[in-house]
N, C-alpha and C positions, 0 to 999 in steps of 0.2 A: 387450497390453498391451504398451508396448512399458518398458525403463523406465527415461527422461527420464518420458516422460508419469508413473506409480508415482509420481515420484518431485520429480514438480509437485506434486502434487495434495497427496501427505502434507506439505508445503513449506506448498500459504494453509491446508489443514487449520488446522495447527501457528497458523499465522500470523491466520487467523481467531479461534480462543481466543484467541489476546494479545489481539485489538481487543474483546472482552467485558472479558476483563480492563484493559484500561485504560478504558474505557467507566467502568467503577465507581471505579476510582484516579479519573479526571481529577474527581470529582463532592466531591472532598476534598480534592486538592493539584491547583497550579499545573497546567496542561498543561508549557509548558519542563520544570518539574523533573521529571514524569514521564518525557518525553523522554530527561531529561542521563541520570536514573537506568536508564531502561531499557538504552543501550548499555555503562554504566559494568558493570553485572551483565554485561551483551556481550561488554563490552572482558574483562573478567577470565575467562569460560567460556574466551573463543577462546584469551585468551594461555594457558590450561593446554592447550589442544588444539592448540597451532603448538607448546607445547613439546613434544609427545607426539610430534608425526609429523613434525619439522623441516620445512615447506616453503622452509627456504633464504635467506638474503636478500632483499628486495625491489629491484629497477634499480631506475634513478634515473625510467623511465617509471614503470614499475609505479605507485610513487608517486604523481606528480604525478597522472595518468589515472584511480586510485583516489578519492585526495582531494579532484575534482574530483567525480566520481560522488559525494564523502561529504556534499557540496555539498546538491545535489540528495536527497537520504537526512535530510538535514536537517529540507531546506521539507517537503521529501513528511512525515514521522514529525509535525512539530508542525500541519500544518493540517490531517492528518488526524484526530492526537490532539485539536483545536480540536471537528472535525466531530462524533466519538463523544460529547463532554460534551453538544454543544447538538442533536444530530438520531437520533433512532430507530435503530437498528444494519443491521436492513435496508436499508432506504433511504441509509441513507450507501455502505454497499454497492453500491446501487443505480446510484446516481448514478455513485459511483467507477468503474464499467464505462463509459465512457466510456474510458478508457484503453487500450485496444489498440486504439480511433479516431486516436487520439493517435498511436502507435509507427506506424499505417501511414503520417503522414504527415511524423513527426522517418526514420523507414526514405528516404523519400522524397528530404526533408533530406542524408539525413547518409550513407547510404549508397549514394544518388543510384539509387533501386531506381524502377521506375513508375509512377505517378498517373495507374490506369484509373475508367474508368467508374465501373464498380462500386465501384470504394472509396471515391469519392467519395458513389454513390451512400447504399451501407455510412455514411457519414461521416453524412450527414444525416438517418436514418432514431435513429439511435441519437442525436443533438442532437435529432430529435423524440419521444421518452424522457424524455430530459433535461426537456425544459418539459412537457413532459406531468409528471410530477412534482410539478416547480415551482408550476405554476400551481393544480395541482388538488391541492394539499398543501399550498400558505404563499403564493397566490394572493390577491386580493382574493374576497371573497365563502366562500373555504373556513372549515371549519371547523375547525382547524388553531390556533383560540385567538386572545386577545388581537395589537394591534395591536405593541405591543413583546417578544412571542417570537415574531411572525411574521417583524422584523424581526430580532431574532438569528438565526432558521431562515434565511433569506435570509443573512445572513455565512454562518452554517455551510455552507450549498448550496455557495459558491465558494470555500471552503476543501475539502471535498473537488475541486471541478474543476479547483482552482490542485495540488489531490495526485495529482490524478490526469495531471494532466501532465512534473507532476516524476518521478514514480510511473514515466512511457511514458518519456523520457526517458533517468530511470535502467537502465531492463531494458536498452534499449539499448545503451549502452554497457556495461553487464555483458554480453553477448552479445560483443559487441567485448572486451572482455576476460579472460571464461574462459576464449576460443583461446588465448591467449599463458598467463595469468597463474593459479599454486596455487591451486586455490578455497578452502582455507585462508585465502589474504597479501587473498585480496579481503573476504572476510567480516571476518578481523580489522582492516584500516581500516578497513571500513566499520563500527564498532564506536568502534574509537578516534578516527577523529574528530573524529564527530559528538560525541560525548562529550568531546573537548578545544572545539569550537567551544560549546556547549551552559555549557560551566562557568559563565563567567563572568551569563551571562542568565538560569540558576538559583539562584547566587545570592542574585543581587537580589531575587529571587520566594520564596526557602526557608523551609517552612516543615516541620519535622523528624516524618518519615511515626512513623505508627502502629506496635505490630510487626504487630497483620493487615495491614496497607502494606506493609513491607516484605517479609515475606512472599508476597505479593502481587505485589508488583516486580520479585522473584528470580525468580518462579517466570516471567515479565514474561521477562526474560533472555534465559529457559532458550526457553520457547520462540519468542521471536525469529530466537536464533540457530541453533536448531537449524529453523525453516522456514528460513533465508535461507541454512544450506549444503544446501540439498534444490533450492531453488532455482538454488543455484550448479552446485551439479551438472547439473541439467538444463539451465538453455541451453548450460552448455560442450559438452553431447551434441545439444541439438537447436536449431531456427530457432526464433529469437523466435516468427514469425510462426504458425508450427506449436503452439507452448504458449498463446498468448496464450489461444485459447476455454475451454483449463482455466479462470482468472480466477474466469467465472463459476459451480463450485464452492464459489463464498465464499460466494455467492447463501444458498444450503444453510442451510450453518453461522449464515449471520447470521440468518436469517427465526429456523433452530429456535433459536438462544441466547437470538435477542432474546428469545422469548416464552414459553423456558423460566424465563429467567437474568433477564428484567426486564419478563416479563408486557405483550410491545409486540407489536397487535396487526397486521402490515402494513395501507397503508391500499388501496383497491382503485384509485386513481392510484401506487399506487408501482407495484402487480404489473403492469397497465400499461403506464406506462413501464417499468418492467425489464424489459418480454419485448422493446420496441421497439428498446433499449439491447440485450438480446443476442444479437436477430436483428441490429443494425446491425452490430456489431462483430463478430461470424461471420461473417456473411458478407464485411466489410472485412479476416476476417484469414487469410482459406482461401488457398491457394496459389492459383498461378494453373497452368493445363494448359498 
């Protein structure tokens, strides 16, 4: 197993545990505040890493490109954290697995890669899986609960899909920048810029965290920083299309954490839809021969 693959898998594992902690936090704190404090903690940690490693002064193009990516990071975080608060962990992760399919489309538009019939078919299968989860778990006649709760869940589904798209766009930019910029600078800007963007909205909805929540937020910052450092290192050494299928390992963590931490048992529809999404995304992300 190559080093970038190991780093990617470990990074995804850390971020999956972070997601479980965030799901717990957004039950008592506003989503925007949780996102803000997650990046504040990450900024403090990465500032320490930068002080030790001394990656140098960032160039103008480095700041601009990574600040643009930070906007995508903010949208991804807020949308995904909202979804974690209203949907089961495993189903949230399953829906997010359309992101490799979005990556394929963005690779065509931004990197001018050829969109083959196989990739088009993979996208169709992946979205079929999304529809299975939506209609089976939250559609009319489902056992997913009252209409009001179903409406909330559908908004959660929409939030996951938005976050999947912005996450894919962020990874495409990460691949482009990780070959030019030091990994430490990328992750440092990825924390400082979102914290600055979310400061005012977080102040508006602010609720003082309890001691336990403060400790969890610190752990969230540590896990998020470690996870993104590992992913940035992996994307600097391997093509995004080769690493995309490894995102599916998050489902293993999501099911385990959801079951043991939140007593969430994935539905038949979630498992079936997940299988379709994984198959479609894997088929679409396989390198052409």
